[in-house]
N, C-alpha and C positions, 0 to 999 in steps of 0.2 A: 388844620385837621390832619391827623395822621392815620393812615389805613394799614391794618395788619393783614397780610395775605399768606396763603399757603397754596401749594400746587400739587395735584394728583394726576398721575398718568392714566390714560385710557388706551388699552392695547386691543389689537385685533386677534383673530383666531390663530395667527402665526406668532403671537406674542411680539408683534411689531408695534411701535408707537403709532397711534391713530390721532390722538389729541391729548390736551391737558384740561382739567377743570380747575378754575380758580376758586378759592374759598376766601371769604372776607370776614374778618373778625367783627367789624363794627356794624355789619348789616344783619338784619333779622334772618335767621335760618341760613347764615353764611351767604346772604345775598349781596348784590352790589350795594354800596352805601346809599341810604335813602337821603338824597340831596335835593335841593331846590331845582326846579326845571331849568332855571337860567344858568346853572352851573353845568348843564348837560353838554359838554364838549369832550372831544377826544383827549384833552389835556388832563381829564380826570384820571387817566391811566398812565400819566407821565409824572412830570415834576411835582405837582402840588399834592399828590396823594401817595403814589407808590414808589416814586423815583425809579420806575421801571416802565419800559415800553413793552408791548406785546411781543416784539421780536426778541426781547431779552428773556422771555418766558417760554416761548412756544416751539423753539427749534424748527420753525417753519410749518408747524402743524396748527390745526384750528384750536381755539381756546373756548371752552364752555364757561359761560358766566350766568349765574342765577340772578333773575330779576324778580322783584316783588310787584304787587299790583300797581302801585302808584307810578313807578318808573316805567312800566309797560304802557300805562294809559297816557303818560306824558311823552311817549315815543322816544324815551331816552336812548334805547339801543341804536337808533338810527344815526347817532353821532360816531359810531364805530364802524370799522371796515367790514362789510359783510363777507369778505373773503377770508377774514381772520377769526371771526367769532361765531359761536353757536348760541342762540338765545335760549336759556333754560327757563321755562315757566314752572315755578315751584308749586308744590301741592297745596300750599296754604292760600293760593289766590282763589277767587270765586269766578267761574266761567260765565260771567254776565255778558249781555249783548255788547256792552262797551269793550270788554276785554277781547271778545271774539273779533270785533272790528279792528281793534289795535293789532292783534296778531295777524289779521288778514293784510293790513297795511304794511306791517313789518315784513311779512312773507313776500309781498309784491316787490319790495325794494331789494330782494335777493338774499335775504338772510335765511339761515336754517333755524328751525324751531324744534326744541326738545321739551318733552314733558317729563319733569323730574318726579322720582318716587311714585310712579304710576301704579294705581291699584285696580285698574280696569273698571272703575265705577262708570256706569253709562253717562253720568253727567258730563264726563270729559269728551264724549263723542262729538260735541259741537266744534271742538278744536282739532279733531283729526284731519280734516281737509287741509289744514295749514301745518301739520306736523310732519317732520322728517325723521325724528328719532324719539323713541320711548325709552326711558331709563327705569329699571325696576330694582328696587332694594330687596335683595333676596332674603334679608333677615326679617324685614317687616312684612313682605308680601306673602299671603297665604299660598302654600305651594299648590293646593288643589285649584285655587282661583287662577293661578298662573297657568296650570295645565289646561284648564277649561277654556282659556282665552287666547293662548299664544298662537294657536293654529291660524287664526284669521290674519296674523301679521306675517307669517312665514311666506316668503315669495312675493310680498307686497313691496311697495316703495318705502315703507317705514322700517327703519333699522332698529334693532334692539340692543340695549346696553344693560348688562348685568352689573349692579353695584355691590360693593362690599364682598368681592371675591377674594378670600384670604388664603385658600389652600388650592393646590393643584387638582385635588379631587373635585372641588367645587368648579373650578375652571372647566375641567373635562365634562362634568355633568351638564353645565349650562351651555357649553359649546355644542354638545350633542343634542341638546334640546332645541337649538336653533338660534341662539343669541349670536349677534355679529361682533360685539365689542364687550370689553371687560374692564372694570375698574376696581382696584384693590391691590394688595401686595402679595398676591399669589406668586408672581414671577420672582419675588425675592426670597422664596423658601426653597430649601433643598428638594430636589425631585425624589431622590431615593437616599435614605440614610443607610449607608452601607460601608463596610470596610473595604478600602481599595487603595492601592499604592498610586502615588502621583506618577504619570507616565514619564519615561526617560526623556522625552521631548521637552518636558517642563523643568528639567534640572537646572538649565542655564537661567531660567527665570527665578528659581529660588536663590541662585547665586546673586542675581541682581537685587532681590529683596534684601539679602544679607548686606549688600553694599549700601543700600539706602537707609538701613537702620543702624549702621555703624557710625561711630564718631569719626573714625579715620576714613579717608577717601583714597583708595588705591586706584589712581587713574589708569595706569597701564593694564591692571587686571580687569577693570570694568571694560576698557576699550577692547580687550581681547575677547571677552564674553560676547559683547555686541557684534563684533566683527565676524564671529563664527556664524552668525545668522543675518543674511542680507535683509530679511524682512524687519528684523529688530532695528538694524541701522537706519532703514528707511523710515520707520515709524518714529524713532527718536528725533530724527531731523525734522519730521513733520510737526511733532509736538513743539519743539523749541523755535520753529519758525512761524508758529501761529501768531497772527497779528496782535492777539490779546497779550502775548508774552513779549514779543520782539517785533516792533513795528519798522525798524529802520535798517537793521543789519542782517544780512542772510548768513546764517550759521552753517558751516560746512562740515564740522566734525566735533567730536566730544571735547577735545581739548579747547577748541574755540568756544564751545558752549560754556565750559567751566570758567574760562577767562571773562566771558561776557556776562553770564548770569550769576556766577558765584556757586559755591559748593552746595549750599542748602537748597537752592532752587533746582539745581541739576539732580540732587538726590530725590526730590519730589517727583520729577519727571521720569527718572529711572524706575521708581516704585510704581508709578502710574503705567508705564510701559509694560512692566512685568505683570501687573494685574490684568491689563487689557488682553494680554496673550494667554494668561491662565484661564480666562473666560471666553476663549475664542469661539465656543459653540453655544454661547448663551445669548439671551435677548440683549440687544444694545441698551435698552432702557435700564438693565441691571448694572451695566458699567456706568451709565450716565448717573444713576442714583449714587453709586460709589464716588463719582467725581464730585457731586454736589456736597455729599457728606464730608469728603476730604477737605474741600475748601472751607466749609463752614467750621469744622473742628479746628482747622489750622488758624482761622481768624479768631476763634474763641481762645485758643492757646496763646496767640499773640497778645490778646487783650489781658490775659491772665499772667503775662510776662513769663510764660513757660520757656524753658530752654529750647532753642531752635535747632540744636544739633545733637542727635538727629531730630527731624521735624516730627515730633511725637504726635501732636494733634492731627496733622495731615495724615499720618500713617494709620492712626486708629480709625479715622473716618473712612479712609480708602479701603481698609481691610475688613470693615464691619459686615460685609456681605460675602466673605470668602466661603462660608458654608454653602450658600446657594450657588456660587460659582463652581465649586468643586464637588457638590453633592455629598459632603461629609459633615459629621458633627464638628462644631467649632472647636471643642476640646481636643479632638484628634488632630485637627489641622494645626493649631498653635504649637503642638508638640513637635511638629515637623519643620516649623518655620523659625528662622533666626531673628526673632523680634524680642524687644524688651519685655521684662516681666510685667511692667505696669500696662503695656499694651495688651498682653495676653490676658491679664486679669479683666480688663475692661471688655474685651471681645467676648469673654466667657461669662460676662454678667456679674462679676464680682465687684463690690463697692469700691470705687475710687473716683477721683476727680474726672478722669477720662471717661468713665462710664456715664457721668453726668453730661458730658459733652454729647455723647450718643443719644442719651435720653432726651436732650433738648432738640436735636435735629429730628428725631422720630416724632416728637410732639408737633413740630412744624409740618412734617409730612402728612400727619393725620388731621391737621387743623384742630388740635387739642389745645385751645387757647388758655384754659386754666393751668394746664401743665407747663405751657410755655412761660407764663407769668411766674409760677412757683419755682421752676428750675432756674430761670433767669435770676430770681431773687436769691436763691441758694448759692449761685455762682457770683453774686454781687455785681451783676450786669444789668444795665438799663434796658428796658423792653425795646425801646426804639433802636438801641444799638444792636441787639440780637436780630431784630427784623432787618436792619440794614445789612448785617452779616449774611442773613439768609438771601436777601435780594442779590447781593454781590455773588453769592455762591451759585444761584440760578443762572446768572449771566455768564459766569465763568464755565459752568457745566455745559451750557448750550454752545459756547464758543469752542470748547475743547472736544465736544462730541464727535465732530466730523474727523478730527485728527486721530481720535482713538480707534474708530472702526470704519475707515474709508474703504 
């Protein structure tokens, strides 16, 4: 059995990561797969199904997992660590006496319980004594019903999550309404579309981007750029001494890194370093999402035998959220950056193969399974391969997250 998954971030009022939700392709309503009770072990989230552990997904945060009726009644969630997961009760279950008792037992064992896509129907009230979190789909929930009911939860022990928050205006609206957490890609949108110059302090970062997108590698020039900024030097060394990249040899300078890692890998880390500093006042999750996209597009590029110098796939993924990082239209940004024309075209939404790479990772981010299958086929890639690439990208993003914004 092979399970396809996607992951979506849940942020708090300060746009800081609170948790992730996992979406499963082969379960009804993106639920955990409906498996026989005798398979209910923690191994279901490791080798036999996902080839991922929760630690590879979560960045140390809780993971929300949807469960349907049978898996709840069979107490399946109790094979998972209550410190790492939140049990989501989906809206398609029936709040029978048996289900209420199952939730009571799960709650007693220390798990948090969330009601998914809550519509404030009184039939769910029997579950409220065991509920820690209520999730509201702002697209599906009638706004007047929400306004009429939200007051009784404000100041209570039950936290509120607004789902499908796609714009900053929606984030601000539901934050002011009293919601505690927010799920959606509002944080990956530009805050204000306006004309503005890149600050002088960012000019050295543009020089680094130029170095990472050039076929030539001028080591002395790059060293001089980095050495002008102590924080850049420090961050570069943190990147290249991350155990995921370099387990055995402590690297002390750029020349050492180049000799050890090779030109292509050093170019990737220089581009990553520049991006992290361009977005130094933005939510960490925005940088994290850029990292996952970079690794995913890089792996797709390798599978497609794309020229590695410069590392085009990596760069198109890494720079795909520049508009949100710099609060400028992407068309304006790419005019200022020394990147290849094929990267510029993809970033601006023009049709080419690199744009397909971005379309595929966006389909994973939203759990758009039909799109994943279609785009994988168009790229002549096996579905299991693209899922494996996504899994590897999640692991790499989590491992690099701390190095980027410590």
